[in-house]
C-alpha positions as CSV (number, residue, x, y, z in Angstrom):
1,X,83.5,61.7,147.1
2,X,87.1,63.3,147.3
3,X,87.2,66.3,149.8
4,X,88.5,68.8,147.1
5,X,87.2,71.9,148.0
6,X,88.9,71.7,151.5
7,X,91.9,70.7,150.1
8,X,91.8,73.9,148.0
9,X,91.2,76.0,151.2
10,X,94.0,74.7,153.3
11,X,96.3,75.0,150.4
12,X,95.2,78.9,150.1
13,X,95.7,79.2,153.7
14,X,99.0,77.8,154.0
15,X,100.2,79.9,150.5
16,X,98.6,83.1,152.4
17,X,100.4,82.7,155.4
18,X,103.5,82.0,153.5
19,X,103.0,85.3,151.4
20,X,102.6,87.4,154.2
21,X,105.7,86.3,156.1
22,X,107.6,86.6,152.9
23,X,106.3,90.0,152.8
24,X,107.7,90.6,156.2
25,X,110.9,89.2,155.2
26,X,111.6,91.1,152.1
27,X,111.0,94.3,154.2
28,X,113.3,93.1,156.8
29,X,115.8,92.3,154.2
30,X,115.2,95.9,152.7
31,X,115.7,97.7,156.3
32,X,119.1,95.5,156.3
33,X,120.1,96.6,153.0
34,X,120.9,92.7,151.8
35,X,120.2,91.6,148.6
36,X,118.4,88.0,148.5
37,X,118.7,85.8,145.5
38,X,117.3,82.5,145.5
39,X,118.0,79.3,143.2
40,X,115.6,76.8,141.8
41,X,116.4,73.8,139.6
42,X,115.5,70.2,139.4
43,X,118.1,68.0,141.1
44,X,121.5,67.4,139.5
45,X,121.2,70.8,137.3
46,X,124.4,72.4,139.4
47,X,122.8,74.6,141.5
48,X,125.2,73.9,144.4
49,X,128.4,74.0,142.2
50,X,127.4,77.0,140.6
51,X,126.5,78.6,143.9
52,X,130.0,77.5,145.4
53,X,131.6,79.4,142.7
54,X,129.5,82.3,143.2
55,X,130.1,82.7,147.3
56,X,134.0,82.1,146.6
57,X,134.0,84.5,143.9
58,X,131.6,87.3,145.0
59,X,133.1,86.8,148.3
60,X,136.1,88.0,147.6
61,X,134.8,91.7,147.8
62,X,131.3,91.5,149.5
63,X,130.0,90.3,152.4
64,X,127.9,86.9,151.2
65,X,125.7,84.4,153.0
66,X,123.7,80.9,152.1
67,X,120.7,79.1,153.2
68,X,120.7,75.8,151.1
69,X,117.5,73.4,151.8
70,X,117.5,69.6,151.2
71,X,115.3,67.0,152.0
72,X,118.1,64.8,154.1
73,X,121.9,65.5,155.1
74,X,124.2,68.5,155.4
75,X,126.3,67.5,152.6
76,X,125.2,70.7,150.5
77,X,125.8,73.4,153.5
78,X,129.4,71.3,154.0
79,X,130.7,71.8,150.4
80,X,129.3,75.4,150.5
81,X,131.2,76.5,153.4
82,X,134.4,75.8,151.6
83,X,134.0,79.3,150.2
84,X,134.4,80.7,153.4
85,X,130.9,82.0,153.7
86,X,128.4,81.5,156.7
87,X,126.4,78.7,155.7
88,X,123.2,76.9,157.1
89,X,121.3,74.2,156.0
90,X,117.6,73.6,156.2
91,X,116.8,69.8,156.2
92,X,113.0,69.4,155.2
93,X,112.5,65.6,155.4
94,X,109.6,65.1,153.1
95,X,109.3,68.4,152.2
96,X,109.7,69.4,148.7
97,X,110.3,72.8,148.5
98,X,111.2,75.6,151.2
99,X,109.0,78.1,153.1
100,X,109.7,81.6,154.4
101,X,109.2,80.4,158.1
102,X,111.9,78.2,157.4
103,X,114.2,80.7,155.9
104,X,113.2,82.8,159.0
105,X,114.3,80.2,161.2
106,X,117.5,79.4,159.8
107,X,118.6,83.3,159.8
108,X,117.2,84.4,163.0
109,X,120.2,84.7,165.2
110,X,122.3,86.2,162.0
111,X,123.1,89.8,161.7
112,X,121.8,90.1,158.7
113,X,122.8,93.5,158.3
114,X,126.2,92.8,158.4
115,X,125.6,90.9,154.7
116,X,125.1,92.5,151.4
117,X,124.1,89.4,149.8
118,X,121.9,86.0,150.9
119,X,121.7,83.3,149.0
120,X,119.1,80.7,149.3
121,X,119.3,77.3,147.6
122,X,115.9,75.5,147.6
123,X,115.7,72.0,147.3
124,X,116.0,70.6,143.6
125,X,112.6,70.6,142.3
126,X,110.7,72.6,139.3
127,X,107.3,72.1,140.8
128,X,106.6,72.8,144.2
129,X,109.0,75.9,145.0
130,X,107.2,77.8,142.2
131,X,104.2,78.4,144.6
132,X,106.2,80.0,147.2
133,X,107.8,83.3,147.8
134,X,110.8,83.1,150.3
135,X,111.1,87.0,150.4
136,X,113.9,87.4,147.8
137,X,114.7,90.1,145.3
138,X,115.8,87.7,142.8
139,X,114.9,84.3,141.6
140,X,117.0,81.9,139.5
141,X,115.8,79.3,137.9
142,X,118.8,76.8,136.4
143,X,118.9,74.3,133.6
144,X,121.4,72.2,132.8
145,X,122.5,71.5,129.3
146,X,122.4,67.6,130.0
147,X,118.4,68.2,130.9
148,X,117.2,68.6,127.5
149,X,115.9,72.0,125.8
150,X,112.6,71.7,126.3
151,X,112.6,72.1,129.9
152,X,111.0,75.5,130.2
153,X,107.8,74.0,128.0
154,X,107.6,71.1,130.6
155,X,107.9,73.3,133.3
156,X,106.6,76.5,132.5
157,X,105.1,78.0,136.0
158,X,108.7,78.0,137.8
159,X,110.1,79.9,134.5
160,X,107.2,82.2,135.2
161,X,108.1,83.0,138.3
162,X,111.6,83.4,137.9
163,X,113.5,86.6,137.0
164,X,116.6,85.2,135.4
165,X,117.6,81.8,133.7
166,X,121.1,80.3,134.4
167,X,121.8,77.6,131.7
168,X,124.5,75.2,133.7
169,X,127.6,72.9,132.5
170,X,128.2,74.4,129.1
171,X,131.2,72.9,128.5
172,X,129.0,69.7,128.1
173,X,127.1,71.5,125.6
174,X,128.9,70.0,122.5
175,X,129.3,66.4,124.1
176,X,125.5,66.4,124.7
177,X,124.7,68.3,121.0
178,X,122.9,70.8,122.9
179,X,120.6,72.8,120.8
180,X,121.2,76.3,121.6
181,X,118.9,78.1,119.8
182,X,115.9,75.6,120.4
183,X,116.4,76.0,124.5
184,X,116.2,80.0,123.9
185,X,113.1,79.5,122.0
186,X,111.6,77.4,124.5
187,X,112.5,80.1,127.3
188,X,111.1,82.6,124.9
189,X,107.6,81.0,124.4
190,X,107.4,80.7,128.2
191,X,108.9,83.7,129.5
192,X,109.5,86.4,126.6
193,X,112.4,88.7,126.9
194,X,113.9,86.7,130.4
195,X,117.6,87.6,130.9
196,X,119.7,84.6,130.4
197,X,123.2,83.6,131.5
198,X,125.3,80.6,130.2
199,X,128.0,79.2,132.5
200,X,130.3,76.6,133.7
201,X,131.0,76.1,137.1
202,X,133.8,73.9,136.5
203,X,135.8,76.1,133.7
204,X,134.4,79.5,134.9
205,X,133.1,80.1,131.5
206,X,130.6,82.9,131.8
207,X,130.7,83.5,135.4
208,X,132.2,87.0,135.1
209,X,129.4,88.2,133.4
210,X,126.7,86.9,135.8
211,X,128.8,88.0,138.9
212,X,128.9,91.7,137.2
213,X,125.3,91.3,137.2
214,X,124.5,90.3,140.7
215,X,127.2,92.8,142.2
216,X,124.9,95.5,140.5
217,X,121.8,94.3,142.4
218,X,123.3,95.1,146.0
219,X,120.6,97.1,147.9
220,X,121.0,100.2,149.6
221,X,119.6,100.1,152.9
222,X,116.0,101.5,153.4
223,X,116.3,104.5,155.7
224,X,120.4,105.2,155.1
225,X,123.4,103.8,153.4
């Protein structure tokens, strides 16, 4: 007999510990006055390119940093470092998501009070990350025009747990015959009223609107400015 009750109990304990750690991180971020944004997408959706542009452009007027997760290599961290922002890589091995404890360890020796924005790029996966709070203030889910308009219907949990959706690679929309109406209807069916941005990291289309939005989220430090 498969010991399902035991598996369920272990999972509950793991998630409980993660939630406790995430709450502590969120409080720490609030006290430091740093706004934390996490990014989730399937592999190849363009979140690293999107984050590189965000760090580069937002970093011109704000103090920004990033933590990036991947199964192997430090390629993404090296790429993001071109923005000039401090970047830390978390290599998860076989683990398909980041956890709050990993984020805490990655930023352990950072003076986060010196930051205004911290971005956390999760492992490319639309399933596991939906269950793990990282202490972020805002969770983005990215969907590229090359992935199909019904992605929200196939992965409803991650769209339900995200605050904002970003449609990427819009410069390719015409070539792949992306159906905007159907894509928005899919999101609306899963998460009514969800805020949606449409961007191209290659051409810069839509990035100004996104950057104005994220800049408006800047946190005030708890207990003072």
